[in-house]
C-alpha positions as a Markdown table, in Angstrom:
| # | Residue | x | y | z |
|---|---|---|---|---|
| 1 | Met | -59.0 | -96.2 | -6.4 |
| 2 | Arg | -56.4 | -93.9 | -7.8 |
| 3 | Ile | -57.1 | -92.3 | -11.2 |
| 4 | Tyr | -54.8 | -90.3 | -13.5 |
| 5 | Ile | -56.4 | -88.6 | -16.4 |
| 6 | Ala | -54.5 | -86.7 | -19.1 |
| 7 | Asp | -54.8 | -84.6 | -22.3 |
| 8 | Leu | -51.2 | -85.0 | -23.6 |
| 9 | Cys | -49.4 | -82.8 | -26.1 |
| 10 | Tyr | -45.9 | -81.9 | -27.2 |
| 11 | Leu | -44.8 | -79.1 | -24.9 |
| 12 | His | -41.8 | -76.8 | -25.7 |
| 13 | Asp | -40.5 | -73.7 | -23.9 |
| 14 | Trp | -40.8 | -71.7 | -27.2 |
| 15 | Asp | -44.5 | -72.8 | -27.8 |
| 16 | Asn | -46.9 | -70.8 | -25.7 |
| 17 | Asn | -50.1 | -71.7 | -27.5 |
| 18 | Gln | -51.1 | -75.1 | -26.2 |
| 19 | Pro | -54.6 | -75.1 | -24.7 |
| 20 | Leu | -55.3 | -76.1 | -21.1 |
| 21 | Pro | -56.6 | -79.6 | -20.5 |
| 22 | Leu | -60.2 | -78.4 | -20.3 |
| 23 | Asn | -61.6 | -81.6 | -21.8 |
| 24 | Val | -60.4 | -84.0 | -19.1 |
| 25 | Ala | -61.0 | -81.3 | -16.5 |
| 26 | Tyr | -64.7 | -81.4 | -17.3 |
| 27 | Ile | -64.7 | -85.1 | -16.8 |
| 28 | Thr | -62.8 | -84.7 | -13.6 |
| 29 | Ala | -65.2 | -82.0 | -12.3 |
| 30 | Tyr | -68.2 | -84.1 | -13.1 |
| 31 | Leu | -66.7 | -87.2 | -11.4 |
| 32 | Lys | -65.8 | -85.3 | -8.3 |
| 33 | Gln | -69.3 | -83.9 | -8.0 |
| 34 | Lys | -70.7 | -87.4 | -8.1 |
| 35 | Asn | -67.9 | -88.8 | -5.9 |
| 36 | Pro | -66.2 | -86.1 | -3.8 |
| 37 | Asp | -63.8 | -88.5 | -2.2 |
| 38 | Val | -62.4 | -89.8 | -5.5 |
| 39 | Ser | -58.6 | -89.6 | -5.9 |
| 40 | Ile | -57.9 | -88.2 | -9.4 |
| 41 | Glu | -55.1 | -86.2 | -10.9 |
| 42 | Ile | -55.0 | -84.2 | -14.2 |
| 43 | Phe | -51.9 | -84.1 | -16.5 |
| 44 | Lys | -50.9 | -82.2 | -19.6 |
| 45 | Asp | -47.2 | -82.7 | -19.8 |
| 46 | Pro | -46.3 | -86.3 | -20.7 |
| 47 | Arg | -43.0 | -86.2 | -18.8 |
| 48 | Phe | -44.8 | -85.4 | -15.6 |
| 49 | Leu | -47.3 | -88.2 | -16.2 |
| 50 | Ile | -44.6 | -90.8 | -17.0 |
| 51 | Asp | -42.6 | -89.8 | -13.8 |
| 52 | Arg | -45.8 | -90.0 | -11.7 |
| 53 | Ile | -46.7 | -93.4 | -13.1 |
| 54 | Ser | -43.2 | -94.6 | -12.2 |
| 55 | Asp | -43.3 | -93.3 | -8.7 |
| 56 | Asp | -46.9 | -94.1 | -7.8 |
| 57 | Pro | -48.8 | -96.1 | -10.4 |
| 58 | Pro | -52.6 | -95.5 | -10.5 |
| 59 | Asp | -55.4 | -98.1 | -10.7 |
| 60 | Val | -56.9 | -96.3 | -13.7 |
| 61 | Leu | -55.1 | -94.4 | -16.4 |
| 62 | Ala | -57.4 | -92.4 | -18.8 |
| 63 | Leu | -56.1 | -90.5 | -21.9 |
| 64 | Ser | -57.7 | -88.2 | -24.4 |
| 65 | His | -57.2 | -89.4 | -27.9 |
| 66 | Tyr | -56.7 | -87.2 | -31.0 |
| 67 | Asp | -54.6 | -87.3 | -34.2 |
| 68 | Trp | -52.0 | -85.0 | -32.6 |
| 69 | Asn | -51.3 | -87.1 | -29.5 |
| 70 | Val | -51.6 | -90.7 | -30.8 |
| 71 | Asn | -47.9 | -91.5 | -30.4 |
| 72 | Leu | -47.7 | -89.9 | -27.0 |
| 73 | Asp | -50.6 | -91.9 | -25.8 |
| 74 | Leu | -49.1 | -95.2 | -27.0 |
| 75 | Thr | -45.8 | -94.4 | -25.3 |
| 76 | Val | -47.5 | -93.7 | -22.0 |
| 77 | Leu | -49.7 | -96.8 | -22.3 |
| 78 | Arg | -46.7 | -99.1 | -22.9 |
| 79 | His | -44.9 | -97.5 | -19.9 |
| 80 | Ala | -47.9 | -97.8 | -17.7 |
| 81 | Lys | -48.4 | -101.5 | -18.4 |
| 82 | Lys | -44.8 | -102.3 | -17.8 |
| 83 | Ile | -44.9 | -100.6 | -14.4 |
| 84 | Arg | -48.3 | -102.2 | -13.4 |
| 85 | Pro | -49.8 | -104.7 | -15.8 |
| 86 | Gln | -53.1 | -104.9 | -14.0 |
| 87 | Met | -53.7 | -101.1 | -14.4 |
| 88 | Leu | -56.9 | -100.3 | -16.3 |
| 89 | Thr | -56.1 | -98.2 | -19.3 |
| 90 | Ile | -58.7 | -96.1 | -21.1 |
| 91 | Met | -58.8 | -93.8 | -24.1 |
| 92 | Gly | -61.5 | -91.5 | -25.3 |
| 93 | Gly | -62.2 | -88.9 | -28.0 |
| 94 | Pro | -63.4 | -88.4 | -31.5 |
| 95 | Asn | -60.5 | -90.3 | -33.2 |
| 96 | Phe | -62.5 | -93.6 | -33.3 |
| 97 | Glu | -64.7 | -95.3 | -35.8 |
| 98 | Ala | -67.5 | -96.6 | -33.5 |
| 99 | Asp | -69.6 | -97.9 | -36.4 |
| 100 | Asp | -66.9 | -100.0 | -38.1 |
| 101 | Pro | -66.2 | -103.3 | -36.3 |
| 102 | Lys | -63.4 | -104.2 | -38.7 |
| 103 | Trp | -61.6 | -100.9 | -38.0 |
| 104 | Ile | -62.1 | -101.4 | -34.2 |
| 105 | Lys | -60.5 | -104.8 | -34.3 |
| 106 | Thr | -57.5 | -103.4 | -36.1 |
| 107 | Phe | -57.4 | -100.4 | -33.7 |
| 108 | Phe | -57.3 | -102.6 | -30.6 |
| 109 | Ser | -54.9 | -105.2 | -32.1 |
| 110 | Gln | -52.4 | -102.4 | -32.7 |
| 111 | Arg | -52.8 | -101.3 | -29.0 |
| 112 | Pro | -52.4 | -104.4 | -26.8 |
| 113 | Glu | -51.9 | -102.1 | -23.8 |
| 114 | Leu | -55.4 | -100.6 | -24.2 |
| 115 | Asp | -58.3 | -102.0 | -22.2 |
| 116 | Leu | -61.3 | -99.8 | -23.0 |
| 117 | Tyr | -62.3 | -96.9 | -25.3 |
| 118 | Ile | -65.1 | -94.4 | -24.4 |
| 119 | Thr | -66.9 | -92.5 | -27.2 |
| 120 | Gly | -69.0 | -89.4 | -27.2 |
| 121 | Glu | -69.3 | -87.0 | -24.3 |
| 122 | Gly | -67.1 | -88.4 | -21.6 |
| 123 | Glu | -68.4 | -86.9 | -18.4 |
| 124 | Trp | -71.3 | -89.2 | -17.6 |
| 125 | Ser | -69.7 | -92.3 | -19.2 |
| 126 | Phe | -66.5 | -92.0 | -17.2 |
| 127 | Ala | -68.3 | -91.4 | -14.0 |
| 128 | Arg | -70.5 | -94.4 | -14.7 |
| 129 | Leu | -67.4 | -96.5 | -15.3 |
| 130 | Ile | -65.9 | -95.6 | -11.9 |
| 131 | Glu | -69.2 | -96.4 | -10.3 |
| 132 | Leu | -69.3 | -99.8 | -12.0 |
| 133 | Leu | -65.7 | -100.5 | -11.0 |
| 134 | Asp | -66.4 | -99.6 | -7.4 |
| 135 | Asn | -69.3 | -102.1 | -7.5 |
| 136 | His | -67.3 | -104.9 | -9.0 |
| 137 | Gly | -64.0 | -104.9 | -7.1 |
| 138 | Gly | -62.2 | -102.5 | -9.5 |
| 139 | Glu | -62.0 | -105.1 | -12.3 |
| 140 | Leu | -63.5 | -104.3 | -15.8 |
| 141 | Gly | -63.9 | -108.0 | -16.6 |
| 142 | Arg | -66.3 | -108.5 | -13.6 |
| 143 | Ile | -68.8 | -105.9 | -14.9 |
| 144 | Pro | -71.6 | -107.6 | -16.8 |
| 145 | Val | -71.6 | -106.4 | -20.4 |
| 146 | Glu | -75.3 | -105.8 | -20.2 |
| 147 | Asp | -74.5 | -103.0 | -17.7 |
| 148 | Trp | -72.1 | -101.3 | -20.1 |
| 149 | Pro | -73.3 | -98.0 | -21.8 |
| 150 | Ser | -73.2 | -97.9 | -25.5 |
| 151 | Ser | -70.2 | -95.6 | -25.3 |
| 152 | Tyr | -67.9 | -98.4 | -24.1 |
| 153 | Phe | -65.8 | -100.5 | -26.5 |
| 154 | Ser | -63.3 | -103.2 | -25.6 |
| 155 | Phe | -61.8 | -106.2 | -27.3 |
| 156 | Asp | -61.7 | -109.9 | -26.5 |
| 157 | Arg | -58.3 | -110.8 | -28.1 |
| 158 | Ala | -58.7 | -114.5 | -27.3 |
| 159 | Arg | -61.9 | -114.7 | -29.3 |
| 160 | Trp | -61.0 | -111.8 | -31.7 |
| 161 | Arg | -64.3 | -109.9 | -31.2 |
| 162 | Val | -65.3 | -106.4 | -30.2 |
| 163 | Ile | -67.1 | -106.1 | -26.8 |
| 164 | His | -69.9 | -103.6 | -27.0 |
| 165 | Asn | -73.5 | -103.1 | -25.8 |
| 166 | Pro | -75.4 | -100.9 | -28.3 |
| 167 | Gly | -78.7 | -101.5 | -26.4 |
| 168 | Asn | -77.8 | -99.1 | -23.6 |
| 169 | Pro | -77.6 | -95.7 | -25.3 |
| 170 | Val | -76.1 | -92.6 | -23.5 |
| 171 | Ala | -78.2 | -89.4 | -23.5 |
| 172 | Arg | -76.7 | -86.0 | -24.2 |
| 173 | Leu | -75.6 | -84.1 | -21.1 |
| 174 | Asp | -77.5 | -81.2 | -19.5 |
| 175 | Leu | -74.5 | -78.9 | -19.4 |
| 176 | Ser | -75.9 | -77.0 | -16.5 |
| 177 | Thr | -75.1 | -80.1 | -14.4 |
| 178 | Val | -71.4 | -80.0 | -15.3 |
| 179 | Pro | -69.3 | -78.0 | -12.8 |
| 180 | Ser | -66.9 | -75.5 | -14.2 |
| 181 | Pro | -63.2 | -76.6 | -14.1 |
| 182 | Tyr | -62.2 | -72.9 | -13.8 |
| 183 | Leu | -64.6 | -71.9 | -11.0 |
| 184 | Thr | -63.9 | -75.1 | -9.0 |
| 185 | Gly | -60.1 | -74.4 | -9.1 |
| 186 | Leu | -59.2 | -77.5 | -11.2 |
| 187 | Met | -57.6 | -75.2 | -13.8 |
| 188 | Asp | -55.5 | -73.1 | -11.4 |
| 189 | Pro | -52.2 | -75.2 | -11.7 |
| 190 | Phe | -52.5 | -75.1 | -15.5 |
| 191 | Leu | -53.3 | -71.3 | -15.6 |
| 192 | Gln | -49.9 | -70.8 | -13.9 |
| 193 | Asp | -48.1 | -72.7 | -16.7 |
| 194 | Met | -46.7 | -70.0 | -19.1 |
| 195 | Arg | -46.9 | -72.5 | -22.0 |
| 196 | Leu | -50.6 | -73.1 | -21.7 |
| 197 | Ala | -53.4 | -70.9 | -23.0 |
| 198 | Pro | -57.0 | -70.6 | -21.6 |
| 199 | Ile | -59.8 | -72.3 | -23.6 |
| 200 | Val | -63.5 | -72.0 | -23.0 |
| 201 | Glu | -66.4 | -74.0 | -24.3 |
| 202 | Thr | -69.8 | -72.1 | -24.4 |
| 203 | Asn | -71.8 | -74.8 | -26.2 |
| 204 | Arg | -71.5 | -78.3 | -27.7 |
| 205 | Gly | -72.8 | -79.7 | -30.9 |
| 206 | Cys | -72.9 | -78.8 | -34.6 |
| 207 | Pro | -75.9 | -78.7 | -36.9 |
| 208 | Tyr | -73.8 | -79.6 | -40.0 |
| 209 | Ala | -72.5 | -82.9 | -41.2 |
| 210 | Cys | -69.5 | -82.0 | -43.2 |
| 211 | Thr | -67.9 | -85.2 | -44.5 |
| 212 | Phe | -64.4 | -84.1 | -43.5 |
| 213 | Cys | -65.3 | -83.3 | -39.9 |
| 214 | Cys | -66.3 | -85.3 | -36.8 |
| 215 | Trp | -68.0 | -82.5 | -34.9 |
| 216 | Gly | -71.6 | -83.0 | -35.9 |
| 217 | His | -71.3 | -86.7 | -35.9 |
| 218 | Ala | -69.7 | -86.8 | -32.5 |
| 219 | Thr | -72.5 | -84.9 | -30.7 |
| 220 | Lys | -75.5 | -85.9 | -32.8 |
| 221 | Ser | -75.7 | -82.3 | -34.2 |
| 222 | Lys | -77.9 | -80.7 | -31.6 |
| 223 | Ile | -76.3 | -77.6 | -30.0 |
| 224 | Ile | -76.5 | -77.5 | -26.2 |
| 225 | Gln | -75.4 | -74.4 | -24.3 |
| 226 | Phe | -73.6 | -73.9 | -21.0 |
| 227 | Pro | -75.2 | -71.4 | -18.7 |
| 228 | Leu | -74.4 | -67.9 | -19.9 |
| 229 | Glu | -73.3 | -66.5 | -16.5 |
| 230 | Thr | -71.0 | -69.4 | -16.0 |
| 231 | Val | -69.4 | -68.7 | -19.4 |
| 232 | Phe | -68.9 | -65.0 | -18.4 |
| 233 | Asp | -67.4 | -66.0 | -15.1 |
| 234 | Glu | -65.0 | -68.5 | -16.7 |
| 235 | Ile | -63.8 | -66.0 | -19.3 |
| 236 | Arg | -63.1 | -63.4 | -16.6 |
| 237 | Tyr | -61.5 | -65.9 | -14.3 |
| 238 | Ala | -59.2 | -67.3 | -17.0 |
| 239 | Ala | -58.2 | -63.9 | -18.4 |
| 240 | Gly | -57.5 | -62.6 | -14.9 |
| 241 | Asn | -55.4 | -65.5 | -13.8 |
| 242 | Thr | -53.5 | -66.9 | -16.8 |
| 243 | Lys | -49.7 | -66.6 | -16.8 |
| 244 | Asn | -49.6 | -67.5 | -20.5 |
| 245 | Leu | -46.7 | -65.5 | -22.2 |
| 246 | Ser | -48.5 | -64.8 | -25.5 |
| 247 | Gly | -51.9 | -63.9 | -24.1 |
| 248 | Tyr | -53.5 | -66.5 | -26.3 |
| 249 | Phe | -57.1 | -67.6 | -25.8 |
| 250 | Tyr | -59.3 | -70.3 | -27.5 |
| 251 | Val | -63.0 | -70.6 | -28.0 |
| 252 | Ala | -63.8 | -74.3 | -28.4 |
| 253 | Asp | -67.2 | -73.9 | -30.0 |
| 254 | Ser | -67.7 | -75.4 | -33.4 |
| 255 | Asn | -69.7 | -72.4 | -34.8 |
| 256 | Phe | -69.1 | -69.3 | -32.7 |
| 257 | Gly | -71.8 | -66.8 | -33.8 |
| 258 | Ile | -74.4 | -69.4 | -34.6 |
| 259 | Val | -76.5 | -68.3 | -31.5 |
| 260 | Lys | -77.5 | -64.8 | -30.7 |
| 261 | Arg | -75.9 | -64.7 | -27.2 |
| 262 | Asp | -72.4 | -65.2 | -28.8 |
| 263 | Leu | -72.2 | -61.5 | -29.4 |
| 264 | Glu | -72.6 | -61.0 | -25.6 |
| 265 | Ile | -69.8 | -63.4 | -25.0 |
| 266 | Ala | -67.6 | -61.6 | -27.6 |
| 267 | Arg | -68.2 | -58.4 | -25.7 |
| 268 | Val | -67.0 | -60.0 | -22.4 |
| 269 | Leu | -63.9 | -61.3 | -24.2 |
| 270 | Gln | -63.1 | -57.8 | -25.5 |
| 271 | Glu | -63.8 | -56.4 | -22.0 |
| 272 | Cys | -61.2 | -58.8 | -20.6 |
| 273 | Ser | -58.7 | -57.8 | -23.4 |
| 274 | Asp | -59.2 | -54.2 | -22.5 |
| 275 | Thr | -59.0 | -54.8 | -18.7 |
| 276 | His | -56.4 | -57.6 | -18.4 |
| 277 | Gly | -54.6 | -57.5 | -21.7 |
| 278 | Val | -55.9 | -61.0 | -22.3 |
| 279 | Pro | -56.8 | -62.2 | -24.8 |
| 280 | Lys | -54.2 | -60.6 | -27.0 |
| 281 | Arg | -54.8 | -63.1 | -29.7 |
| 282 | Met | -57.7 | -65.6 | -30.1 |
| 283 | Tyr | -58.5 | -68.8 | -32.0 |
| 284 | Ile | -62.1 | -69.0 | -33.0 |
| 285 | Tyr | -64.1 | -71.3 | -35.3 |
| 286 | Phe | -66.7 | -68.9 | -36.6 |
| 287 | Ala | -70.1 | -70.1 | -37.7 |
| 288 | Lys | -70.0 | -71.9 | -41.1 |
| 289 | Asn | -72.7 | -69.7 | -42.6 |
| 290 | Thr | -71.5 | -66.2 | -42.2 |
| 291 | Asn | -74.4 | -64.0 | -40.9 |
| 292 | Asp | -74.9 | -60.5 | -39.4 |
| 293 | Ser | -74.1 | -61.9 | -35.9 |
| 294 | Val | -70.7 | -63.2 | -37.1 |
| 295 | Ile | -69.9 | -59.8 | -38.7 |
| 296 | Lys | -70.8 | -58.0 | -35.4 |
| 297 | Ile | -68.6 | -60.4 | -33.4 |
| 298 | Ala | -65.7 | -60.0 | -35.8 |
| 299 | Glu | -66.1 | -56.2 | -35.4 |
| 300 | Thr | -66.2 | -56.5 | -31.7 |
| 301 | Leu | -63.0 | -58.7 | -31.6 |
| 302 | Lys | -61.2 | -57.2 | -34.5 |
| 303 | Thr | -58.1 | -56.3 | -32.3 |
| 304 | Val | -57.5 | -59.9 | -31.2 |
| 305 | Thr | -58.7 | -62.2 | -34.1 |
| 306 | His | -59.5 | -62.5 | -37.8 |
| 307 | Met | -62.8 | -63.5 | -39.2 |
| 308 | Ser | -62.8 | -66.8 | -41.0 |
| 309 | Met | -65.3 | -67.8 | -43.7 |
| 310 | Ser | -65.9 | -71.5 | -44.4 |
| 311 | Lys | -66.2 | -73.2 | -47.7 |
| 312 | Gln | -66.3 | -77.0 | -48.1 |
| 313 | Thr | -65.6 | -76.7 | -51.8 |
| 314 | Ile | -66.5 | -74.6 | -54.9 |
| 315 | Asn | -66.0 | -77.5 | -57.3 |
| 316 | Pro | -69.5 | -78.3 | -58.8 |
| 317 | Glu | -68.7 | -82.0 | -59.3 |
| 318 | Val | -67.6 | -82.4 | -55.7 |
| 319 | Leu | -70.7 | -80.6 | -54.5 |
| 320 | Asp | -72.8 | -82.9 | -56.6 |
| 321 | Asp | -71.1 | -86.0 | -55.1 |
| 322 | Ile | -71.6 | -84.7 | -51.6 |
């Protein structure tokens, strides 16, 4: 089974701030740990993916799905199904209303090239899908729905109904079981791309439920942390090996500064800035409730980033409605 997995974006020679495809690399690293012989390739540039599909179409095509790459995904899906109609096509990400059947029907009806959508954390769910496909001849339709995790959504267009199994919930991941895409070498080709900037994730989850944001909803709010030494090693590896022209660096956490160890992470980031000249600039989502830790982190990183302070609204009527 040949798998292509992609986190697509619009790439331009003058834009050096697009993040590496860390999201799909985590899924890839987890899958390869479970199945070392799996054939899987990671893509960021849609042109490379389209050419690769044309030259050597995969059995499975998986795409991350966000507001900013919706049209790219649709273009690639259409191309893939023209090249190989039996190809299994999958999307995953937060841009999906999993609790609204009417919305889901509209979503799939507008994407006839899409076979399956995966919600929530993707590592375990995607690895489970490949296992199920291996056990059922590579065909999604042969997998009993009662074996589907609750993270899977498909659509029976003949009967106009959503296919879903809510009775098989997916637990949150123990992040210590997820191999590092940096330290396993999966990120090396992308670190060499001058247009792409390193991105690290030190924890997942958000304790808040802001109505305009999917972060807390997507991960059930509980914050789960990656091992601290792994985070340190990833930052040093990415900073020492990136060829990004702008020296840009992302922290993917929803609330950097919400846990005490974030100050230690900030010191390693500043150490790398002093040693490697990377990061030169950083993009950080600081903790929503500004505290002493956030202030100290901002002081530590003051040469490479600005401190942000969050407010949902200061309108008393809106606050009352919320």
